[in-house]
N, C-alpha and C positions, 0 to 999 in steps of 0.2 A: 731129789735130782731126777730129771726125766731124760732118758736117752732119746735123741731125736733122729739122728742119721748116721750112716757109715759111708766111708770112702767117697765115691763120686757125688753122692747125695750131700755130703758136707760141703763140697766145693760149691754146689748150687745154693745151699743154705747161706753160706758166708757172703755170697754175692747177691742175695735176695733180701729176705726179711731181716736177718741178723747180720749186721755189717761189722766187719773188722776195721774197715777204714774209719778213721776219726774215733776210734775206741781207745781205751786205755787198758794196758795189761795190768792186772791187779795181783797176779800170782803166777809163779812157776813152781811145779812140783816134778821132781825127777826121781824115779824109783825103778829098781830092778825087780821085776815080778815074773814068776813062772818062766825064768830063763830068758826074759825079754826086757829090754830097756823101754820104759814108757815115760813120756813127758806130757804133763797136763799144763795147758796155758789157759788162764781165765781172763776173759775180756769183759769190760763194762762199756757199753756203747754210750755215747753222749746223748742225753735227752734233748729233744728238739720239738718244735711244733708239729713236725711231720710224724716222728716216731717217739714212742715212749722209751725210756731207758731200759735196756735189756742186759742180761748177764748170761754169757755162754762160756762153756768150757770145751776146748778141743783137746782130746786125748790122742796123742801120737803114739801108736803101738808098734813095737818091734822097730825101734829107732836104729837106723843105720849110721847116722852121723848127726851131730849138732854142734853149734858154735854160737856163743853169746858173748857180748862185750858191753859193759856199762861203766860209767864213772859218775861221780857225784856232781859234776858240772852240768849234767844233762837231766832233763825230766825223766822220770822212770817210765819208759816205754809207752809213750803216746804214739799211736800208729798213724802216721801221716800218709804213708803209702806202703804197699806190701805186694808180694807175689805169692800165689797159692795155686798150684796146679799139679797134675799127675805127670810123672816121667816114667821112663823104662825101669828105673830103680824103685819107684814108689811115689809117695806124696812129698812135695817140696814146698816149704813155706820160708819166706824171708820177710822179717819185719823191718828190715833196713836195706831195701834193694837199691842197686845202682840205677835200675830202670824198672819199668813195670811190664815188660814183655814176658811171654811164657817160655822162658829158657833160663836155666841156671847160669850164674856168673860167679867166677872165683872172687869177684869184688863185692858180692852181696854180703850183707851182715845179718847177724841174728837168724841163723838158718837151722831148720830141722828137716831131715829126710827120714821118712819112715815107710814101712810096708803097708800100714793101714792107719786110718784116722777115724775117730768117733766124735760126735757132737752131743752136748748135753745143755739143756736149759737149767739155769740155777735159780 
C-alpha cells in the first residue's frame, strides 16, 4: 500500500486522477487507534476506455461524527454522487448527499466528518 496524499491534497486527488464518482465502495473498516476513531473506506473505480480500474483507500483520522445506513434492497454502495470538502470542523464526506454543493446538510446520508484524511493506492 502506497500513501499518496493528506488532507487538502486528497480532495484534489479524488476530483482528478482517482475518482470516487461512479466507483463502488468495497470495504469499510472502523477502528479506535491511539485514542482516535479511524474509518477506512476502500473504493474501486469502474474501468472504462478512458481510465483503468483503480483502487484507493481513504482513511478518515480522528473522526468526529459518522452515520451510515444500508439495507439489502439496495446495491452495496455504488457512488452515484457525493460531497467531499473541508469545513470549519474538518473534512466532510457524504456518499448519499441530498445535493452536490459544498455545504453540509442534515438530510445527507452516509456521512463522515474527521479532522484529517489520508489517501492510499491499493
